[in-house]
C-alpha positions as CSV (number, residue, x, y, z in Angstrom):
1,M,49.2,193.0,149.8
2,L,52.5,193.4,151.6
3,A,51.5,191.8,154.9
4,G,54.0,189.1,155.9
5,R,56.3,189.6,153.0
6,Q,60.1,190.3,153.2
7,I,61.0,193.4,151.1
8,G,64.6,193.9,150.0
9,F,66.3,196.9,148.5
10,I,69.6,196.7,146.6
11,G,71.4,199.9,147.5
12,G,70.4,202.2,150.3
13,G,70.4,205.5,148.6
14,N,67.9,208.3,148.6
15,M,65.3,206.4,146.6
16,A,65.4,203.4,148.8
17,E,65.3,205.6,151.9
18,A,62.2,207.4,150.6
19,L,60.4,204.1,149.7
20,L,61.3,202.6,153.1
21,A,60.0,205.7,154.9
22,G,56.8,205.7,152.9
23,L,56.1,202.0,153.5
24,L,56.7,202.4,157.3
25,R,54.7,205.6,157.6
26,K,51.7,204.1,155.9
27,G,51.9,201.0,158.1
28,L,52.3,198.7,155.1
29,T,55.1,196.8,156.7
30,T,57.4,196.7,159.7
31,P,61.1,197.2,160.1
32,D,61.8,193.5,160.7
33,R,60.3,192.7,157.3
34,L,62.7,195.0,155.4
35,A,66.3,194.4,154.2
36,V,68.8,196.8,152.5
37,S,71.9,195.4,150.9
38,D,74.7,196.3,148.6
39,P,75.8,193.2,146.7
40,L,79.5,194.3,146.6
41,V,79.5,194.6,150.4
42,Y,77.6,191.3,151.0
43,E,79.8,189.4,148.6
44,G,83.0,190.9,150.2
45,K,84.2,192.3,146.9
46,V,85.3,195.7,148.3
47,D,87.9,196.7,150.9
48,A,86.1,199.9,151.9
49,I,83.1,202.0,151.2
50,L,82.6,205.8,151.3
51,T,79.2,207.0,152.1
52,G,77.3,210.2,152.8
53,E,75.0,208.5,155.2
54,I,75.4,205.4,157.4
55,I,72.8,202.7,156.9
56,H,72.3,200.5,159.9
57,Q,72.4,197.2,157.9
58,A,75.6,198.2,156.1
59,V,77.4,198.7,159.4
60,A,76.9,195.1,160.5
61,A,77.7,193.8,157.0
62,C,80.9,195.8,156.9
63,R,82.0,194.8,160.4
64,D,81.3,191.1,159.7
65,R,83.4,191.2,156.5
66,E,86.1,193.5,157.9
67,I,85.3,196.1,155.3
68,H,86.2,199.7,156.3
69,M,83.4,202.2,156.3
70,F,83.9,205.9,155.9
71,S,80.9,208.2,156.6
72,A,82.0,211.5,155.1
73,G,78.6,213.3,155.3
74,H,76.4,214.4,152.5
75,Y,77.9,217.9,152.1
76,A,81.5,216.6,151.8
77,T,80.6,213.9,149.3
78,E,78.2,215.9,147.1
79,T,79.5,219.5,146.7
80,F,82.6,218.8,144.8
81,G,80.5,217.5,141.9
82,A,78.3,220.6,141.9
83,D,81.4,222.8,142.0
84,A,83.1,221.0,139.1
85,L,79.9,221.2,137.0
86,G,79.6,224.9,137.8
87,R,83.3,225.6,136.7
88,H,82.8,223.5,133.6
89,L,79.6,225.4,132.5
90,A,81.2,228.8,133.4
91,K,84.2,228.0,131.2
92,K,82.1,226.6,128.3
93,F,79.6,229.5,128.2
94,K,82.0,232.2,129.4
95,L,80.0,232.9,132.5
96,A,81.1,234.4,135.9
97,Y,81.0,231.6,138.5
98,E,81.6,231.5,142.2
99,F,81.1,228.4,144.5
100,I,80.0,229.6,147.9
101,D,81.2,227.0,150.4
102,L,78.6,226.8,153.3
103,P,79.3,223.5,155.1
104,T,76.3,222.1,157.1
105,G,78.5,220.4,159.7
106,L,77.0,217.0,158.8
């Protein structure tokens, strides 16, 4: 069914990563038949991107278009939202709240 077909993903987030891994693990396709892209990067419509994880294809696209790439790591890019939500809910429902900062080093 997928043999010989090019498979493209717009955006390389967690869902695309899971799908790519599954396709490769099951032997349904090979890496040379896969493409991951972000239209804003490929159309040169951004000056920089901030990501929690570097995607190989994005590095080349950014370099070719002179777009700055900042890889801040998952912890640094995701915890501030969880903390803000926790503070909001604690205030709204009059709950005790403490954010325990345990960086992973990634």
